[in-house]
N, C-alpha and C positions, 0 to 999 in steps of 0.2 A: 571660527571667528578670529580675526586678526586683532589681538589686544592692542598692539602698538599703533594701530590706525585710529584708535578711539581718541576723541578730544578730551580735554580736561573738564568739560562741562558735566555737571552731575545733576540728575533729576532727583528731587527730594521725595517723590512718592512713587508707589508702584501699585498696580491693580492685581490683587490675588484672585485668580480664577476669572479675571476680566471684569470683576464687579466690586470687589472690596478694596477701596482706596486706603492705603496705609502709608504712614511716614516710614521711610526706609531705615531709620534708626529707631529700633524698638527696644524691648527689654526682655531678657531671659530670666525668669523668676526662680530657676532651680535652686539657687543659693539660699533662698528664704525657706530653708528646711533645717531639721536638726542635723548635727554633725557628731561623729564622722559619717560619711557615706550618704549624705543627703537623705537621712532617715529620721522620721519622726517630725513633730511640729517644730517650727522655728522658735528658738528659745526666747527671743524678744519680740513677741507677736505684735505689740503695739508699734514698736519701732519699724517692723516690717511693713505694717499698714501705712505708716507715715511715708516710707520710701516709695511705696506704690502710688500714693497720692501725689508725691513730688514728681514721679515719672510722668504721670498724666498731665500735670501742670506744665512740664517742660515740652509737651507735645507728643509724647509716646501714645500711640493708639494701636500698637501691635504688641501683645504680650504672649510669650511662649511659656508653656508649662507642660506637665505630663502627669498621668496617673501614678507613675512610678516614683515621683518626687514626694516622698513622705513615708509610704505611698498615700496619696490623696490629700495630705495636709497642705501641699503647695496650692492646689486648686482651691482649697477651703480658705486660705488666707487672702487670695485674690478676690474671692466673692465677699469675704468679710470686709475688706478694705474698700471695694469699688462698687458693689451692688447697692442700689440700682446703677447700672453702667451708663457711661456717656454713650450717646447714640452712635458715635463713630468708632467706638472701641472694638477691636477685633482680638479675640482670644483663641489662640491655637493650643490644642493639647494633643497628647499622644497616648496610645494604648498598645498592648501586646507584650507587656513585660510584667512578670510576677516577681515581687521583691519582698520576701518575708523577713529579711534581715539586712543590715547595712552592707555586708559582703556577700550576699546571696541574691544574685540577679539572674532570673531565668526568663527566657523568651517563652511566650505563650500566645501563638497566633491562631488558636482554635476558634472557629466561629462563635461558639458559646461564650468563650472568654472575651472576645472582642465586643460582643453584644452586651455582656455584663459590664465591661469597661466603659462603653459609651453611656449606658444608663447611669452608672456611678458618676461619671464626669458631668453629665447633665444635672444631676442632683446637687453635686458639690458646687458647681459653678452657677447654679440657680438660673439655668438657661433652658429654653425649649428646643434650641437647635445649636449645635456646636459649629462655629464659623469655619474652622479648619481642624480636621481630625487626621492625625498622622499615625501610620503604622510605625511604632517606635523602632522595631528591628524585625527583619524576616525571621521566622521560626523554622529552623532546619528540620524540625519534626513534622511540620505541616506544609502541604503544598502551598507555595507562595500565591498561586492564583486563587486558592480557596480563601485565604485571608483577604485578598483584595476584593473578591466577589462578595464577601460579607460586608465590607465597608460600602461597596456599591449598593447593596440591598438596603443598608441603613440610610444611605443618601436618598434613595427613592422613597423611603418611609418618612423623610423630612427631618431626621434626627441629626444628620450631618449636612452642612452646606457644601463644603469642598473637602476633597480627599487629598492627603499628602502622604509622602513616604519619607522614611529616615533610615540612614545607614544602608543604602541600597547600591547595587551595581547598575551600570547603564543598561545591561540586558534585562535586569529586573524592572527597571523603570519602563522600558519599552514593552515588556510583557504586561505590566499593569495598565499601560495606556490602551492596550487592545481590549481591556475590560471596562474601563471607566476613565473619564477625564481626570488627569492628575494636575493639581494646582500648585504643588510645592514639593521640593526635595530638601531634606535637612541632612547634610553630610558634613563630616569634618573638613574644614578648609580654612587656611590662613595664609598670611604672607610667607610663613616658614614651613607650611605643609600644604602642598598643592597636588596631593595624590589624586584627588577627584576633579582635576581640572577638566577632564574630558566630559564629565557629567555636567559641570557648570556650563561649559560651552554649549552642550546639547540643550540644557534648560533655557539658556539665553535665546537660542534659535527658536525654541518652541514656545516662548513666552511663559515659561514656568518659573515661579519664584524659587530662588535658591537661598536657603537659610543656613549659613555656615555655623556649625557649632565648633567651639574651640577657636573662635576668630582671633584670639590673642595668644593662642598656643597653650591654653590652660588644660590641665587634665580634669575630666568631669568630676572626679572624686577627691581632688586635692586643691588646696588653696594656692594662690599665686598665678601670675601671668608672665611666662618666660619672655615675651616680647617687651615687657616693661623695662628690661635691663639690656635690650639689644644695643649693639655698638655699630660702628661703621657708618655707612651713608644714611641709614635710618636715623641714627642719633644726630648726625650733622643737619639733616633736613628738619628734624624736630627742633633743633636749636634755632635754625633760621626762621621757623614759623612761631617761635616762642611757645612751643607745644611739647607734650610728652611723646615718647616713642609709641605708646599705645594709641594715642590720638592719631598719629600719622598712619599707624597700621590699620586703624579703622577707616580712616579717610581713603587709604589705598584701596580697600575693599569696595567702598562706595564708588570709586572711580573705575574699578576693575570691570564691572558689568552692571547694567541698569536694573537687572532683576534680582540683585543681591539685597536681602533684607537682613540687617544686623540685629542680633539679640545679645549684646554683651551683658553679663550678669554681674551684680555687685550687691553688697549688703550695706554700703554707706552712701549717704546722699551726696557727699562731696565727690566720691568716685563716679557716681551716676551723672552728676553735672559735668564732670570732666569728659566722660564718654560722650555725652550729648553734644558738647562743644565741638567734637570731631566733625560733626555734620556741616559746620560752617567753614572748614578748612578747604581751600582751593589749591590743589597741587598742579604744578605746571606739567606739561607733557614730558619735559626732560626729567623732572623729579620722579614721575611715574616710572619712566624707563629705568632710571638709576636704582630706584627701590626694587623694582622687579628683578633686576639682574644681580643685585647684591645679596647673595645668600651665604657667602663664605664666612661672614663674621657674626652670624646670628646664632 
């Protein structure tokens, strides 16, 4: 795909798996967990619930979580805040990681573990079917196809609606597609880190949702967003739009490809509202080109 040939028009929605219509600016709930290490329940549970309510009020109908966040506590706060859910709310969760301590993260893609994970997520989220279940990370100790085949079996049983993958290579994505339809890929991607651009381009061609984690350059286990202090052309364009550099970085991603679904995470309502306002920013084609080429000062 030729990125520079795209217009500056931005679609506000995308169909996950061809049937789940979501607003492209969603919310990543990972930060609503204990710290450090996204471990344990969120310390201000009621404030976290209020933030989730505000996200839905602002038009968020796509929320991303994972069994590993807590573990389990992040799914629990979503259910506590939003159940019974709005009819259009899509919740994506992930499994395949065992996390017994904040600094102890182990992949576990064994069929029995994935089955147990799906059952646990269904219970915590109070759902009969998970809208989008993503393999959190391939397990080098388990054949990749074995993990995907397990998710395909769970899909046939009606416990998963759509299958997604996270932290995968293009070869693994194609390998998985030979087993079952893949509705999404969640890999690290941002204005300052385009390592997985080939996978994004492939997903765009295939109509697969691409859900970038680290969309503002943040480390998953650390506070702060490096792109919030970016200089150069990004800062100049932000000033022109009377916006923050993070808003411009999010807007750039929305312009980058129509299948990108954003899940910026935050623990404050003011920051949530700022992120959501990025969806209304219209970048010119020249601004898109300038931002895309200006990597030296970030």
